[in-house]
C-alpha positions, 0 to 999 in steps of 0.5 A: 507466491508473490508477497509483495504487501500494501500493492497488487501482491496484497490483492493477489493473495487475497484473491486467491484466499477468498476463491479458495474458501469460496470453491470450498464451500462449493464443494468444487475442490477438496478441503485444505486446511488452513490457507498457508497465506495466513498461517503468519508465518513467513515462508515460501507458500503455492497459491491454491487457486491462481498461478504463482507468481515467480520473481521473473514475472515481477521484474518483468512486469517492472521493466516494462512499466518502467519503459514509459516513464524513462522515455518521457524522461529521455524527450523531456529532460529537465530536474523537474522530470527527473523528479516525477521520473524518479517518483514514478520509477520508485512507485512501480517498483513498490507496486509491482515488486515480488517481496515489498516490505511495508518500509519500501514506501518511504523510497517512494515518498523520500523522492515524492517530498521534493515535488510537494513545492511544485504544485497543489495537486503533488501536494495533496497526493504526498500526504495522502500517500503520507498517511497511508505509508504511515498508517500501513506501518502499524502492525510492525508495532504490535504490542499493546503498550505500543497501540496509543503511540503509533496513533499519536505519532500519526495524528501528530505529524500528519496534522503538522504536515497538513498546517505546513502544506496550508500555508504553502497553499491555503486552498488546498483540500483533499478530494472527497474519495480521500477523505472518505478513505482517510475516515475509513481508516478510523473504523478499519483501525478499530476492526484490525486492532480490537474486534479481529484479535478478540473475536477471531484470534485463532486467525493470527494472520488476519488483521494483517491481511486486512492492513495489506488490502486496505492499505493496497486499494489507496496505494492503487489509487495514489499510483495512478495519480502519480502516472496521470501527472507524470 
């Protein structure tokens, strides 16, 4: 099974879970109990409906996606293009990797932070991805006493970041899609941290799954923005 989080793997996993539930409800396949991807355990799992993905598949896709990035760098070698290519390559590895931990988004943010000073589009997308990357780490702080701490950290760091970006680019604003997505984090947070643990406590993996799916949508959007500006 592909086990990457906040990327294509999260959507692939969710699609298999959803299709399995639908086909079972329609009595097209026998009922198989709790889906292994929702067991809450770290283990090697197999898909019920979709084809299984191996590390070789992910490596092949990653290398194929790297090809145009490297060609662009060889054709237009420059410090600026090197940073763009390094960011795009790191993002591609996160996007298509087999076993990608949430913290791996830092590998993307590190080189991307240097592009903030290049133009406003990079600064805007970096801020969006940084909010998303920080929020995607919330499941790592799962104790009740850590709930307020992680929210305060997110709000404080990114308020300071946005104020700094406004000093560099006084007219910087987020796009309407980005605004809607970030506002949606509030609703998702309430659902994942309060509603699901109370009303669907038996599905221990469900809150993490919703984090993965919601963050994956934002990661895919940000990835294509990066590739567009390559």
